[in-house]
C-alpha positions in Angstrom: 18.1 39.4 -48.1 16.4 40.7 -44.9 13.2 39.1 -45.9 14.9 35.7 -46.4 16.6 35.8 -43.0 13.3 36.7 -41.4 11.6 33.7 -43.1 14.5 31.4 -42.0 14.1 32.6 -38.4 10.3 32.1 -38.5 10.8 28.6 -40.1 13.3 27.6 -37.4 11.0 28.9 -34.6 8.1 27.0 -36.2 10.1 23.8 -36.5 11.5 24.1 -33.0 8.0 24.7 -31.6 6.6 21.7 -33.5 9.3 19.4 -32.3 8.8 20.7 -28.7 5.1 20.1 -28.9 5.6 16.6 -30.3 8.1 15.8 -27.5 5.7 17.1 -24.8 2.9 14.9 -26.2 5.1 11.8 -26.0 6.3 12.8 -22.5 2.7 13.3 -21.4 1.7 9.9 -22.7 4.7 8.2 -21.0 3.9 10.0 -17.7 0.2 8.9 -17.9 1.3 5.3 -18.6 3.7 5.3 -15.5 1.0 6.8 -13.3 -1.4 4.1 -14.4 1.2 1.4 -13.6 1.8 3.0 -10.1 -1.9 3.1 -9.5 -2.3 -0.6 -10.3 0.7 -1.5 -8.1 -0.6 0.6 -5.2 -4.0 -1.1 -5.5 -2.4 -4.5 -5.5 -0.3 -3.6 -2.5 -3.4 -2.2 -0.7 -5.2 -5.5 -1.3 -2.2 -7.5 0.0 -2.0 -5.3 3.1 -5.7 -5.6 3.8 -5.3 -9.4 3.7 -2.4 -9.4 6.1 -4.2 -7.0 8.5 -7.2 -9.4 8.5 -4.8 -12.3 9.3 -3.4 -10.3 12.2 -7.0 -9.6 13.5 -7.8 -13.3 13.3 -4.6 -14.2 15.1 -5.4 -11.6 17.8 -8.8 -13.1 18.2 -7.4 -16.6 18.6 -4.8 -15.4 21.1 -7.6 -13.7 23.1 -9.7 -16.9 23.0 -6.8 -19.0 24.2 -6.0 -16.5 26.9 -9.5 -16.8 28.2 -9.1 -20.6 28.3 -5.9 -20.2 30.3 -7.6 -17.9 32.8 -10.4 -20.4 33.3 -7.9 -23.2 33.7 -5.9 -21.1 36.2 -9.1 -20.5 38.1 -9.9 -24.2 38.3 -6.3 -25.0 39.4 -6.6 -22.3 42.1 -9.9 -23.7 43.4 -8.6 -27.3 43.4 -5.4 -26.2 45.2 -7.5 -24.4 47.8 -9.6 -27.5 48.3 -6.6 -29.7 48.6 -5.1 -27.3 51.2 -8.3 -27.4 53.2 -8.4 -31.2 53.1 -4.8 -31.5 54.3 -5.2 -29.2 57.2 
């Protein structure tokens, strides 16, 4: 009788351990799959972010160029205004 109970306990422990190991194997596979999906999404997001940053740099360069043109135009207007003032005096 004692020997039979001992075997039932061993069998239940073995069965529980087997189920637990199988469950952990599936969980590990699911976690790895989710990590791969996250990695792919983060790489895609990084690529999109890089493109947007490059657009900002291009826009900043354009703004700087236009600002330089405005400064030159302002300088021309200043010199012409001074010339006009000299002529009218």
